[in-house]
C-alpha positions in Angstrom: -57.0 30.2 -62.2 -60.3 28.4 -61.9 -62.9 27.7 -64.5 -65.0 30.7 -65.3 -68.8 30.2 -65.4 -70.0 31.5 -68.7 -73.6 30.3 -68.7 -76.1 29.4 -66.0 -79.7 28.9 -66.8 -82.5 27.1 -64.9 -86.0 27.3 -66.3 -89.3 25.4 -65.9 -90.8 24.6 -69.3 -94.5 24.7 -70.2 -95.0 21.1 -68.8 -93.4 22.0 -65.5 -90.2 20.2 -66.2 -86.7 21.6 -65.4 -84.1 22.6 -68.0 -80.7 23.5 -66.5 -77.6 24.6 -68.4 -74.2 25.2 -66.8 -71.1 26.0 -68.9 -67.6 26.9 -67.9 -64.5 28.0 -69.8 -61.4 26.3 -68.5 -58.2 28.3 -68.1 -56.7 26.0 -70.6 -57.7 22.8 -72.5 -57.1 19.5 -70.8 -56.6 16.0 -72.0 -60.3 15.1 -71.5 -61.6 18.5 -72.4 -59.4 19.6 -75.4 -62.0 22.2 -76.5 -61.5 24.0 -73.1 -65.0 23.8 -71.8 -66.8 22.0 -69.0 -70.6 21.7 -69.2 -73.7 20.1 -67.9 -77.1 20.3 -69.6 -80.0 18.4 -68.1 -83.7 18.0 -68.7 -85.4 16.7 -65.6 -88.9 15.3 -65.2 -90.1 14.5 -61.6 -86.6 14.5 -60.2 -85.3 12.1 -62.9 -82.8 13.1 -65.6 -84.3 12.3 -68.9 -81.8 14.0 -71.2 -78.3 15.1 -70.3 -75.1 16.3 -71.9 -72.0 16.6 -69.9 -68.2 15.9 -69.8 -67.7 14.9 -66.2 -64.1 14.3 -65.1 -62.5 11.4 -66.9 -65.6 10.5 -68.9 -65.2 12.8 -71.9 -68.1 14.4 -73.9 -71.2 12.2 -73.8 -75.0 12.4 -73.6 -77.6 10.6 -71.6 -81.0 9.6 -72.9 -82.7 8.0 -69.9 -80.4 5.1 -69.0 -78.5 5.1 -72.3 -75.1 6.8 -72.3 -73.3 7.4 -75.6 -70.3 9.5 -76.8 -71.1 13.0 -78.0 -69.0 14.7 -80.7 -68.4 18.3 -79.3 -68.2 21.0 -82.0 -69.1 24.2 -80.2 -71.2 25.5 -77.3 -73.8 26.7 -79.7 -74.1 23.3 -81.4 -74.2 21.6 -78.0 -77.2 23.8 -76.9 -78.9 23.2 -80.2 -78.5 19.4 -79.9 -79.7 19.5 -76.3 -82.9 21.4 -77.2 -83.5 19.3 -80.3 -83.4 16.2 -78.1 -85.9 17.7 -75.7 -88.3 18.5 -78.5 -87.8 14.9 -79.9 -88.6 13.5 -76.5 -91.7 15.6 -76.2 -92.9 14.3 -79.6 -92.2 10.7 -78.4 -89.2 10.2 -80.8 -86.7 9.4 -78.0 
């Protein structure tokens, strides 16, 4: 059984920048995805990823703030989306 897409959103914000969210539920947890989800959330300005949260194969849960990559402690999909949108707002205020 393949991963099931459970959320797919792509919107353009008020500044003309792209917000894209993809979330899948895995058929069962894996070693690098013990929570059972695969995800990619990105905030893109002029074709450049500014903020990203993902758990690409073999890399585990992590976030990108421009060139910085750091581990992310996954709690839930709801918290993941909250943290992502919080970072977008912080970026817009010049805090990131």
